[in-house]
Structure formats: C-alpha cells, structure tokens
N, C-alpha and C positions, 0 to 999 in steps of 0.2 A: 401443373396439371393435377398432381396428387392432392395439393391443398384445395384446389377448386372442386375436385371430386369429393373430398371429405366434407366440404361446406355444403355441397349439394345433397349429400347423403344425410347430413345433420338436419338440413331444411326439410327434406322429405319426411324424416322421422318425426320432426316437430309438428308438421302438418298432420301426419297420421295420428299422433297422440292427441292433438287438439280435436280432430274429427271424432276420435273414439270418445273423448270426454264429452263432446257436444251431444253425441248420440245417446250416451248414458245407458239406461235400461234397455232401449230398443236394439242395442247391439248384442244383447245376451242371447245365447242359444241354450236349449235344454236337451237332455237325453230323452230317449224313447219318442222322439219326434213330437215333443210337446210344443205347441204353438198357442200364443195368446193374442187376443185382439187388442188389448191395451196394456200399458204399463206406465209406471210413474216412479221416479226416484224420490224416496221418502226423505224428509229433511233431517232426520235423526238416525244415528247409529249406522251410517254408511249402508243403508238398506234400500231395497226396491221391491215393489209389488207388481205382479203381472197377473192379468185376469181376462177371462171371457165370461160374459153374462148372457144366458139364454132367458129372455123375458117370458117366453111361452111357458117354459117349465120352471122358471124362477130358480135356475141352477147356476151356481157360481163355481167356475173352475179357476183355481188360483195357484200361483207359485210365489213364495216369499223367499228373498235372498238376503243374507246378512252375514258378516263375520261374527263368530261367537266372541265373547269377552275373554276367553281363554282357550287353550288347545283342547281341553276336555270340557268345554262349555256347552251351551245350548242356545237355540234361537226359537222365537215364538211369534205367532200372529193370532189375533183374536177379534171377534165381534162382540160388542157389549150391547145387547138389545135394551138394557134397562138403565144405563147411565154412561158416564164418560170416564170412569176410573177403572181400577183393577177389579173390584168386587162386581160380580155379574158377568165377567168376561167368559165367553165360550171359546176356549183356547186350544190351539194346536201347538205342541212343543216338539221340536226335533232335537235329538241328541243321540250320542253313541250308546247303544245298549250294553248291558254287562257282558254280552258275548262278543262285543266289538263291532257289531253291525249297526249302521245307522237306522234309526226307527222314528216313527211319528206317532204320538199318542194324544188323546183328547183329555181336557181338564175343564171342569166347570168350577170357576173360582167363586166360592161362596163366602170367603173370609180372608183376612190377611193372615199369613202364616204359611207353613209348609203346604205344598200343593198335593192333591190326591188324584190319581188317575180315575177317570170315570166318563160316562156318556155325557154329551152336550145336547143343547136344545135343538140343534140343527142336524138333520140326517147327513152323515158324512161318508164318503166313499173314495176309492182310488187314492188312498193315503200312501205317501212314500217320502223318503228323505235321502239326501246324499250330501257328501262333503268332499270338496276338492278345491285346490287353489286358495286355501285359507278361508273359504266361505262355506256356509251350510245353505242348503236349499230344501224347502219343504213343499210338497205338492198335495192338493186335495180338491175334492168337489164337495160343495155344500148346498143342500136344498134349503132355500130361504122361503119365508112366508110370501105368498102372492102379493105383488105390489111393492115389495121392499126393494127399492132401487137406491136408497141411501143407507149406509151402515156406519155405526160408530166403531171405528177400528182402533186397535192398540197393538203395538209390536214391541218386542223386548229381546234382549240378549243377556246371557249369564255366563259366568266363568267356570262353574263347577257342577258336577253331578255326583251324588253320593248314594250308593246302594240303589241305583236306578231312579233316584228322585232328584229333579232339578233343584239346585240350591238358590238362595236369595240373590237377586241381581243387585248391582250398584245403585246408589241413589244420587247420582250426578244429574245435572240439569238435563242432559240428553235422555237419560233413562226416565226421568220424571215427566218429560214433555213428549214422549213418543206415543201420542194418541191424537185422534181427531176424527173428522167426518169425511167419508169417502162417497162420492157420487159415482155409482157403477155405470151409469149411462153417459154422463158428460166427461167422466174421467178426471174430475177435479177433486181436490182435497182442501180441507181447512185443518190446521194443526194447532196444538197447544203451544204455549210458550210466550205469548205476548199479552196475555190477559191479566185479570185482577190478581191471581195468585202470584204470578211472577213479579208484578209491581209491588205487592205486599211484602215479598221477601226482601226486596231492596229497600223499601221504606223501613221495615223492621231493622235491617242492618244499619242503615244511615242513622236512624234515631238513637239506637243503642251505642253506636260508635261515638256520636257527638256527646251523648249523655255520660255514660260510664267511662268512656275512654278519653274525653277531653274536658268537659265542663266541670265534673266533680274533682278531677286532679287540680285544675286551675283554682277552684274554690278553696281547696286545701292549701295551695301555695299562699293565697291571701292570708289565711288564718295563721299559717306557720311563720311567715316571714315579715309581713307588713306590720304586725303588731310590735315588732322589735323597735320600730321607729315611733317614738312617743308622739310625734306630730301626726301620725296616721291613725291615732285613736280618737274617736271610735269608727273612723271610716273603714278600717280593715274589717270590722265586724259586719257592717252592712254589706260590704262587697262579698264577704264570705257567705253570708246567709242568702243574699240574692242569687249568687252563682249556684249554690247548692240547691235552692228551691227550683230554679229554672232547670237545672240538670235533672232533678228528681221528676219534674213534670214531663220533660222530654223522655226520660227513661220509662215513665208510666205509659206514655204513648207507644213506645217501642215494645214494652212488655205486653200491652193489650193486643198489638198487632201480632205478636208471637202466639198469643192464645188463639186468635182467629186462624192463623196458619196451622196450628196444631189440631184444631177441631176439624179442619178441612183436609187434613193429611193423615187420616187414620191408617195405622200400620207403619207409618214412617216415624221413627223415633230417634232423636238425638239426645240420649239420656243425660249425658254429662252437661251439655249445653243447657238443657231444660232445668236440671237441678240447680246449677249455678245461678240461672236466671231467677228461679224461685227464691233462693237464698239472698240474692241481691235485692230483690223487691222487698222482701221481709225486713232485712237489716236496714235498708234505706228508709223504709216507712217508719221503723222504730226510731231511727236517727232524727228524722224530721220532726216526729212527734215529741221527741225528748226536748226540743227547744222550749216547749211549753212548761217543762219541769226544771228548767235551768236555774239552779240556786244562785243567789248573789255571791259576789266575790269573797265576802267575809263569812259566808255560811260554813258551818262545820262539815257539811257533806259536799262542798264544792270540789274538793280534791278527788273524792270518789267519782263524782260526775265527770270530771275532766278525764280521769283514767278510762272510764267507760266510753266517753265520747271519742277520744282519740283512738282507742283500740278498734271500735266499730268502724270509724271513719277510714282508717288505713286498710282494714280488711275489705271494705267495700271497694276501695280504689284498686287493690290488687286483684280481687275477684272480677271486677268489671273489665280490666284490661285483658285478663286471661280469657274471659268469655267473648270479648270482641274478636280475639284471634280464633277462638273456636268457631264463631259465626262466619268469619271470612273463609275458614277452611270448608265449612259446610256449603257455603254459596258457590265455591269453586269458581270465583270470578277471576279476572285478569290479575296476575301476580303483582302488578304494579300498585294495586290498591293496598295490598298487604305491606308493600315497601313504604308507601306513603304513611300508613298508620305507624309503622316502626319508626320512621323518621320523626313523626309527631311525638310519639312516646319518648324517644331519645332526646328530642329538643326540650320537652318538659322536664325530663330527668336532668339534663345539663343545666337548665335554669335553676332547678332545685338545688343542685350541687353548688353552683356559684353563690346562690343566696344563702346556703348553709354556711359557707366559708365567711361571707360578709357578716352574717348574723353573729357568728362566734367571735369575730374580730370586734364587733361593736359591743357585745356582751362582756368580753374580757376587759376592754378598755373602760367600760362603765363600772365594772366591779372594782378595778384598780382606783378609779376616781373616787368611788364611794368609800373604799377602804382608806384612802388618803384623807378624806374629809373627816372620817371617824377618829383619826389619830390626833385630832386637835379638839380642845374644849372651848376655843374662842381665840381672842387676839389680845395682845398687850396694849397698853395705853398708846404706844407709838404706832399701832396698826399692824404689828408683826404677829402672824399666827403662832400660837404656843401649843406644842404637843401636850396631850393630856397626861402623859406618863412622866412629865418633868415636874 
C-alpha cells in the first residue's frame, strides 16, 4: 500500500509539472492585481512577455519576466521603431539600484557602447520592477503611435551593474537572437535566429575549418614527406600546390564571409579572432604570390626562398588551427564539433609523426648508401669494388 501510495503521489506530481509546463506564461500571476490579456513565452533567455493593448488609446500595458544572467544583473525589454538591432531601441531596463531597491529606467540606445539613462520616444508611465524566485519582472505602460499594432521588439539580460549602469551582456547565440516582430492584436511573434546571418556564421566557420584547419596542413604533408620518395617527384609538388591553392581559395571565401558578418554586427567585436584572420589572409596571399618568384633549384637565392617559404607556411598552419578553435568558441555550438576538429588535428599530427619517422629512416639509409659508394673509386679487373683509400 505504501509503495502504491508513493507511485500515485509521483504520478500526480508529474501530471502537475507537465500541466504547469504546458500552461507556461499563462500560469503566472503578478503583484498589485496586475492582469494582462495576452502572453507569450519568448524563445530565448527563458523569458516571457505579458501585455494588454488598448486600440482606442494605443496604449500598451506590459510585463516582461526573465532571470538575469547573474545575481546582480539586469533584464530589459525594448521596441525599436527604426530597425531590428540594438541601435534605435527604446528600452526599459530593470535592475537593483545602488540603494538596494529594484527600479526601472528608460534608455534610448543611439550607439553601441555604455548605455545612458534618458527619455525614450514613447510616453511611459506606471513603471515598476521586482525580483523574486530568481527572476526579475518589469512593468510599464507605453503610449504608441496610433495604428501601431506590430512592433519590433528586443529583449536582453545581463550579469552586472556598476555604479548604477547596466554592463555589457554576453554575445552568445541566445543573446544575439533575442529580437523579432510582435503582433499586439494576433499575439504572434517572429524571431531571429534562422535567417541569413545565422547561416553566414556557420558557412564562415565551415569554410575556414576546411581551409586553414584541414586542406593547408594536408598540403604541407605532401611537400614535407612525399618528396622524400624519388619516384614521387614531381608529383608531390603538383599535389602540394593544388592543395594549397584550393585551401587558399576556400579560405578567401571564409574570410569574405567574415567581413560581411563584421559589417552587419557593429558593436560586436571578437578582436583576437579578427586579427588572426587578417594575419592569415595576408600571409597566405604573400605565400601564394611567392610561387611566381620561386627561384630554380641551383639559384643562389633558393636557400633564402626556402627558409622564408617554410617559415611562413608553418606559421599559417599554426595560426589557422588556433583561429579555428577561436571560431568554434565564438559560435558556441555543440561541443561535439570541437571534439571532431580535435580528432582531425590529432589524426593529421599522428600521420605527420609517423611519416617523420619513416622519412628519417629513409634519409639515414640513403646517406649510408651514398657514403658507401663514395668510399670506392671503381672496381678491379675482376669486378671487385676497390676502396679509394687503398
């Protein structure tokens, strides 16, 4: 009986939890008898929006609920009448004030950088904020232009406030995609995250991983190890050049995609990743161009050219692999892709180590054979080889 009672209690608890999850935002209640006609669970940052819209007076009453990114963080909701990004947002930000009391302030975001409190384009009243249960709630009424029944909304959370100023939020995918269109009458939303920008990020990552992280190292393996085998000359050279040119072309595509992403993501900077990318493109362009200036084998400057070519080549490979890891970190994609790339790099490294051992064995044997031949000046009349020092 006790076991049956426990199972029944567990079942009822599970049903209750499923019901609460299904109801989502509609199960929330607010202080001061605040009630809203519509609500929607937003797809990013574990947040929800609740609102009532009076078409006659074009007044929007709203409540935004979200957990801040840190115990001393902040949450915000905004309308952007001029675009779909951060600049132009008429923003409400809730956070704990220096005196310890929750407060709500307005910010007109005119540029990327530190925010400054000030009036916004919409007349705002009944502003309030509260925090409990690990979430923050902001409340306000906004007077919208007549006939505005669809708004471009943006919402955000941050982890810190310094001297009464909300600090920069994270730049993870959820943070960058927390915006979209809201229909105040139909209660429907369209959100960011599946468009061209998201696809460009993955295209940029794939092209650069294939180029700098795979093709160029493979091309280097051809040049380093195949030319040890005399039968592979000049095939090794054509394989090396072909692989490097293809890798360079793919890398240029990835670099161009990165430029497009940077131009459309003003204020979002990944300085180290960008600087390494610029260095890679520059060095690799010089490296490919240097093929036109390659001296012949017996030229007096061939040794200098070889030293330069090898040094730049190895530098490009190291920087390329490092930057691929930087890019994977920025994308914040499933960890398995980082693991796959690590396995690929380790595999190429293992092949290089094995070929290095084989190469040295061949070179040492070849030197011994050559030295043995140099120890004789010919052969006797009977066909026996005669050492030259006898």
